[in-house]
C-alpha atoms as one frame of an Amber mdcrd trajectory, in Angstrom:
protein
-139.179  95.475 -74.341-139.077  91.746 -73.667-135.415  91.736 -74.608-134.573
  94.388 -71.990-136.523  92.495 -69.327-134.771  89.263 -70.292-131.343  90.962
 -70.110-132.182  92.438 -66.719-133.366  89.079 -65.393-130.270  87.338 -66.707
-128.058  89.991 -65.080-129.818  89.716 -61.720-129.607  85.922 -61.500-126.156
  85.435 -63.043-124.222  88.480 -61.827-125.942  90.516 -59.117-127.092  87.710
 -56.824-123.780  85.770 -56.824-121.854  88.976 -56.102-124.071  90.835 -53.681
-126.068  88.203 -51.784-123.161  87.192 -49.526-122.255  90.847 -48.911-125.872
  91.804 -48.257-126.104  89.265 -45.442-123.011  90.488 -43.590-124.735  93.453
 -41.875-127.051  90.924 -40.202-124.057  90.072 -38.009-124.875  93.227 -36.028
-128.185  91.779 -34.875-126.958  89.411 -32.142-125.923  91.401 -29.098-122.856
  89.270 -28.361-121.375  89.984 -31.832-122.319  93.664 -32.188-118.928  95.074
 -31.129-116.889  92.792 -33.421-119.100  93.437 -36.464-117.837  96.965 -37.187
-116.261  96.984 -40.662-117.362  93.419 -41.357-118.024  93.989 -45.072-114.549
  95.429 -45.632-112.892  92.647 -43.635-114.827  90.085 -45.645-113.391  91.253
 -48.963-110.031  92.803 -48.084-108.025  89.644 -48.722-109.388  89.154 -52.238
-112.328  86.946 -51.252-114.557  88.747 -53.757-112.511  87.076 -56.489-114.056
  83.742 -55.522-117.193  85.064 -57.251-115.287  86.464 -60.247-113.579  83.157
 -61.067-116.769  81.124 -61.634-118.360  84.036 -63.507-115.501  84.039 -65.989
-115.599  80.241 -66.211-119.320  80.396 -66.914-118.690  83.019 -69.596-116.168
  80.676 -71.244-118.752  77.900 -71.266-121.421  80.263 -72.578-119.183  81.392
 -75.432-118.021  77.867 -76.233-121.586  76.571 -76.529-122.613  79.512 -78.712
-119.513  79.216 -80.897-121.096  76.722 -83.287-124.167  78.884 -83.885-122.360
  82.126 -84.698-120.250  82.214 -87.819-119.736  85.996 -88.224-118.739  86.562
 -84.568-116.474  83.531 -84.210-113.208  85.506 -83.999-114.621  87.866 -81.344
-115.957  84.931 -79.380-112.483  83.361 -79.291-111.095  86.693 -78.100-113.785
  86.679 -75.391-112.840  83.156 -74.303-109.166  84.122 -74.140-110.027  87.241
 -72.131-112.051  85.258 -69.616-109.301  82.638 -69.281-106.863  85.478 -68.568
-109.268  86.869 -65.945-109.495  83.434 -64.294-105.720  83.059 -64.101-105.215
  86.645 -62.903-107.923  86.267 -60.242-106.427  82.973 -59.040-103.006  84.605
 -58.671-104.569  87.492 -56.753-106.368  85.079 -54.428-103.011  83.465 -53.682
-101.345  86.837 -53.077-104.278  87.982 -50.949-104.059  84.854 -48.820-100.321
  85.377 -48.391-100.851  89.024 -47.456-103.651  88.142 -45.023-101.419  85.660
 -43.234 -98.829  88.388 -42.728-101.422  91.012 -41.747-100.163  90.981 -38.178
 -96.915  92.649 -39.252 -98.443  94.919 -41.921 -98.622  98.614 -40.987-102.200
  99.879 -40.591-101.720 102.981 -42.773-100.494 101.076 -45.826-103.122 100.868
 -48.604-104.541  97.433 -49.335-103.760  96.920 -53.022-105.322  93.445 -53.063
-108.693  94.906 -52.039-108.589  97.567 -54.749-107.453  95.241 -57.525-109.926
  92.519 -56.517-112.858  94.922 -56.649-111.711  96.210 -60.042-111.151  92.724
 -61.435-114.522  91.533 -60.150-116.272  94.474 -61.814-114.421  93.768 -65.077
-115.316  90.072 -64.894-118.997  90.816 -64.210-119.180  93.408 -66.996-117.421
  91.109 -69.458-119.739  88.221 -68.544-122.832  90.379 -69.062-121.385  91.832
 -72.266-120.628  88.351 -73.550-124.215  87.291 -73.050-125.779  90.497 -74.362
-123.573  90.812 -77.441-122.929  87.249 -78.581-125.264  84.750 -76.969-128.627
  86.456 -76.599-128.873  87.573 -80.270-128.382  83.941 -81.352-131.457  82.902
 -79.380-133.676  85.154 -81.493
């Protein structure tokens, strides 16, 4: 039972809060009267250019550090830990490229047709979910068992 509570606490402080705290505060923009009209769709506008990836990049970097520090303590899982490090490095590079493409697309948003789907938004949400799940999986599978 303590292990499940520890995993939940680790997840909340290392994944949920960095991802959702900034998004949770955005609806507060509707409170001031002078900003109420402009705040419609504020959450979507906040992440449509790939800004959510700014949370995925440090999560993957932290996972690399977590795996690297646990690498010396785990002899049977060493190969899988290296695969995990390589996966997180790939996620960092891919997220950085998407941030660049999202910034380029946002700067040309004036000429972009409204009906065209925003692929950067969809891919950034997917990549952020993958990064968060891989970070949590890294801790739960490789690092936490070493502590016990």
